C-alpha positions in Angstrom: 51.7 8.0 13.9 48.2 9.2 13.5 45.6 6.3 13.7 43.2 5.8 10.8 39.6 6.4 11.7 37.2 3.6 10.8 34.8 4.2 7.9 31.6 5.9 9.0 28.7 3.4 9.1 25.1 3.8 8.2 22.9 0.9 9.5 19.3 0.5 8.1 16.6 -1.3 10.2 12.9 -0.6 10.4 12.6 -1.0 14.2 15.7 0.1 16.2 16.0 -1.4 19.6 16.0 -4.8 21.3 12.3 -5.6 20.4 12.9 -8.8 18.4 15.5 -11.3 17.3 16.7 -9.4 14.2 16.3 -6.0 15.9 18.4 -7.1 18.9 21.1 -8.2 16.6 21.3 -4.7 15.0 21.0 -3.0 18.4 23.8 -5.0 20.1 26.0 -4.8 17.0 25.7 -1.0 16.6 26.5 -0.5 20.3 29.6 -2.6 20.0 30.7 -0.9 16.8 30.3 2.5 18.5 32.5 1.3 21.4 35.1 0.2 18.8 35.4 3.8 17.5 33.0 3.7 14.6 30.8 6.7 13.8 27.5 5.0 13.6 24.2 6.4 12.1 21.0 4.3 12.2 18.2 5.0 9.8 14.9 3.5 11.0 11.2 4.0 11.2 11.4 4.6 14.9 13.7 3.9 17.8 11.7 1.9 20.3 14.0 2.6 23.3 15.8 5.6 24.7 18.2 7.0 22.1 21.7 5.5 22.7 24.6 7.8 23.5 27.1 8.2 20.7 24.8 6.9 17.9 23.0 9.2 15.5 19.5 8.0 14.9 17.3 9.1 12.0 13.6 8.3 12.4 11.7 8.3 9.1 8.3 7.6 10.7 6.3 4.4 10.9 4.2 2.8 8.1 1.5 0.2 8.4 3.2 -3.2 8.9 0.7 -5.0 6.7 0.7 -6.0 3.9 4.4 -6.7 4.5 5.4 -6.3 0.9 3.8 -2.8 0.7 5.5 -1.9 4.0 8.8 -3.0 2.7 8.4 -0.9 -0.5 7.4 2.2 1.4 10.3 1.9 3.8 12.7 1.3 1.0 11.4 4.4 -0.8 11.7 6.5 2.3 15.3 5.4 2.8 16.2 6.1 -0.8 14.6 9.6 -0.6 16.5 10.4 2.6 19.8 9.3 1.1 19.0 11.4 -2.0 18.5 14.5 0.2 21.3 13.6 2.6 24.1 12.0 0.6 26.4 9.7 2.6 29.3 9.5 0.1 31.9 8.5 2.7 29.8 6.0 4.6 29.5 2.2 4.3 25.8 1.3 4.2 24.8 -1.8 6.0 21.1 -2.9 5.7 19.0 -5.5 7.4 15.9 -4.7 5.3 14.7 -5.1 1.7 16.4 -1.9 0.3 18.6 -1.4 -2.7 21.1 1.3 -1.5 23.4 -0.9 0.6 27.0 -2.1 0.4 26.3 -4.9 2.9 23.2 -6.9 3.6 22.6 -9.2 6.6 20.1 -11.9 6.0 18.3 -12.9 9.2 15.8 -15.4 8.0 15.2 -18.0 5.3 14.9 -16.6 1.7 11.4 -15.9 0.5 12.4 -17.9 -2.6 11.5 -21.1 -0.8 8.0 -20.3 -2.1 9.2 -21.7 -5.4 8.9 -25.2 -4.0 5.2 -24.7 -3.4 2.4 -25.5 -5.9 1.8 -22.9 -8.6 -1.5 -21.7 -7.1 0.3 -20.7 -4.0 2.8 -18.7 -6.0 0.4 -16.9 -8.3 -0.2 -13.6 -6.4 1.0 -10.0 -6.4 2.3 -10.5 -2.9 4.6 -13.3 -3.9 5.8 -11.5 -7.0 6.6 -8.4 -5.0 8.4 -10.3 -2.3 10.5 -12.1 -4.8 11.3 -8.8 -6.6 12.4 -7.2 -3.3 14.5 -10.1 -2.3 16.3 -10.4 -5.6 16.8 -6.6 -5.8 18.4 -6.7 -2.3 20.8 -9.5 -3.1 21.7 -8.0 -6.6 22.6 -4.6 -5.2 24.5 -5.7 -2.1 28.2 -6.2 -2.6 28.5 -8.5 0.4 25.8 -10.7 1.9 26.2 -11.9 5.5 24.0 -14.8 6.5 23.4 -15.2 10.3 23.4 -19.0 10.2 24.8 -21.8 8.0 21.2 -22.9 7.1 20.5 -19.4 5.7 23.8 -19.4 3.7 23.0 -22.8 2.2 19.5 -21.7 1.2 20.6 -18.5 -0.4 23.3 -20.3 -2.4 20.6 -22.8 -3.5 17.9 -20.4 -4.6 20.2 -17.7 -5.8 23.4 -19.4 -7.1 24.2 -16.3 -9.1 24.8 -14.4 -5.9 26.6 -17.2 -3.9 30.0 -15.6 -4.5 28.9 -12.6 -2.4 28.2 -14.7 0.7 30.5 -14.5 3.7 30.9 -17.1 6.5 27.9 -16.9 8.8 28.1 -14.4 11.6 26.0 -15.8 14.4 24.1 -13.7 16.9 25.9 -12.9 20.1 24.7 -14.0 23.6 24.6 -11.7 26.5 26.1 -13.0 29.8 23.3 -13.9 32.3 22.4 -16.2 35.0 23.8 -19.8 35.0 21.9 -22.9 36.0 23.3 -24.4 39.2 24.6 -28.0 38.9 22.0 -30.2 40.3 20.6 -33.8 40.0 17.0 -33.9 38.7 14.6 -36.0 40.8 13.7 -39.2 39.1 10.0 -38.4 39.3 10.2 -34.7 38.3 12.3 -32.0 36.7 11.5 -28.9 34.6 11.3 -28.7 30.8 11.2 -25.3 29.2 9.9 -24.1 25.9 10.6 -20.5 24.7 9.2 -18.9 21.5 6.4 -16.6 20.4 5.9 -18.2 17.0 4.9 -21.4 18.8 3.5 -23.3 15.8 6.7 -23.4 13.7 8.8 -23.8 16.8 7.1 -27.1 17.6 5.1 -26.5 20.8 2.4 -29.0 19.9 5.0 -31.7 19.5 6.7 -30.6 22.7 3.5 -30.9 24.6 3.1 -34.5 23.3 6.7 -35.3 24.4 6.3 -33.9 27.9 2.9 -35.6 28.4 4.4 -38.9 27.6 7.4 -38.3 29.9 4.9 -37.5 32.7 3.7 -41.1 32.7 7.0 -42.1 34.4 7.8 -38.7 35.8 4.5 -37.6 37.4 6.0 -34.4 39.0 7.6 -33.3 35.7 6.8 -29.6 35.1 6.5 -27.9 31.7 7.1 -24.1 31.5 6.1 -22.3 28.3 7.3 -18.8 27.7 6.3 -16.6 24.7 2.9 -17.5 23.3 -0.2 -15.7 24.6 -1.9 -18.0 27.1 -5.3 -18.0 25.3 -3.7 -19.2 22.1 -2.2 -22.3 23.5 -4.5 -23.4 26.3 -6.3 -25.8 24.0 -3.1 -27.8 23.8 -3.3 -28.5 27.5 -7.0 -29.4 27.6 -6.2 -32.9 29.0 -3.8 -31.6 31.6 -4.9 -31.0 35.2 -1.6 -29.7 36.5 2.1 -29.8 35.8 2.4 -26.8 33.4 2.8 -23.1 33.6 2.0 -20.7 30.7 4.0 -17.5 31.2 3.2 -15.5 28.1 5.8 -13.1 26.8 8.7 -12.2 29.0 11.8 -10.1 28.2 13.9 -12.5 30.1 13.3 -16.3 29.9 13.8 -18.2 33.1 16.5 -20.5 31.7 18.1 -21.2 35.1 14.9 -22.9 36.3 15.0 -25.3 33.3 16.5 -28.8 33.4 16.1 -29.1 29.7 15.2 -26.7 26.9 13.0 -28.5 24.3 12.8 -26.9 20.8 11.5 -29.3 18.1 11.1 -26.5 15.5 10.0 -27.2 11.9 11.7 -24.1 10.7 14.3 -22.1 12.7 17.0 -20.1 10.8 19.1 -19.9 13.9 17.3 -20.1 17.3 18.6 -17.6 19.8 16.7 -19.4 22.6 19.0 -22.4 22.0 22.2 -20.3 22.3 20.8 -18.5 25.4 19.9 -21.8 27.1 23.4 -23.2 26.5 24.9 -19.9 27.7 23.0 -20.6 30.9 24.3 -24.1 31.0 21.0 -25.7 30.3 21.0 -28.8 28.1 18.9 -28.6 24.9 17.0 -31.1 22.8 16.3 -29.6 19.4 15.3 -30.5 15.8 17.9 -30.6 13.0 16.0 -27.8 11.3 17.5 -25.2 13.7 20.4 -23.2 12.5 22.0 -23.4 15.9 22.4 -27.1 15.6 26.0 -26.6 14.6 26.7 -25.2 18.1 25.0 -28.1 20.0 27.8 -30.5 20.9 27.0 -33.9 22.3 28.0 -32.5 25.7 25.4 -29.7 25.4 22.4 -31.8 24.3 20.9 -33.6 21.4 19.8 -32.9 17.8 17.1 -35.1 16.3 15.1 -35.2 13.0 11.4 -34.5 13.2 11.0 -37.7 11.3 12.4 -39.7 14.2 9.9 -41.7 16.2 8.5 -40.2 19.4 10.4 -42.8 21.4 13.7 -41.3 20.2 12.7 -37.8 21.4 11.6 -39.3 24.7 14.9 -41.1 25.2 16.9 -37.9 24.3 15.0 -35.7 26.8 15.2 -38.4 29.4 19.0 -38.7 28.9 19.4 -35.0 29.6 17.2 -35.2 32.7 19.3 -38.0 34.0 22.7 -36.3 33.3 25.1 -35.8 36.2 27.8 -33.7 34.3 27.2 -30.0 33.9 26.7 -28.5 30.4 29.7 -26.6 29.1 28.9 -22.9 28.9 28.3 -21.5 25.4 30.2 -18.3 25.0 29.7 -16.0 21.9 29.7 -12.4 23.0 28.5 -9.4 20.9 32.1 -8.1 21.0 33.1 -11.1 18.8 30.2 -10.4 16.4 31.4 -6.8 16.1 35.0 -7.9 15.4 33.7 -10.2 12.6 31.9 -7.3 11.1 34.9 -5.0 11.5 37.0 -7.5 9.4 34.4 -7.3 6.6 34.1 -3.5 6.8 37.9 -3.0 6.5 38.0 -5.0 3.2 35.9 -2.2 1.7 38.6 0.4 2.6 41.5 -1.8 1.5 39.9 -2.7 -1.8 38.5 0.8 -2.5 35.0 -0.5 -2.8 33.3 2.7 -1.4 
């Protein structure tokens, strides 16, 4: 019996390649879908790595990234024009950007509509109006909306209840297999706490510095490794420190296996790949309850706290992880599973004749 070929896929993303959280999601997903037998085409501004074998990449050319709303409009227009000149009548179109030509949209961050909760003078601008227009247009035109965390799903349902019926269950980012932290007892006077994140303000670095500084009163040899932010931006946070910290700047691969605890007290984190990556490396985590990945943090893997909790609670939670003797269960969520979840959604389009 002749096997049925999967529906051709057209993925839309501005930057194609593992150059950011959302971009890595698209990159890893398309590679897995290719390996599953899908004919995959990617429409982007530019591919930032070597062109992958077996995937057709259409580069439309880069536009200025700011203002963001103008960049989104320009990219959307270019995609629409390309599709007008190159009709893809048999393809399922899956977008990760603010366009209006897609069957499926994946939402990787919190909705811009959260701006509605701000004072009116912060909402009265062309930029805000344009972003809200682009967001609503995307959600209106998509037939299926995939959130990549439970927090994002809840926010979209709250701000756009008229589109809530389009939402699927969240499809979390995958985690690549990497090095695993060796089981070890942490010295009572030391240990290593890690922080990973370029957008260090919303990810809570200032609070993390305060937590580690307090812990160093009883653990004088405790070390704090910060990966992500440019050194010159965050050095003022360590003005009172003479030693005990290492500012690494950006790195393609975080040194999770060196950490004894990952500290991530973010004030806004739709998911938090660094949390999943740390748990995949068997590193315990202490995070805020504003992280989308909190649902994956079991009591065996670490602790989830409110930012409203007193500092003493955060100190106790980190100290508990430093003193633990049992290894962290390894978090496993491969990109192959992510692709399988998408495959199930894609196949509903063929079964229900939605294309």
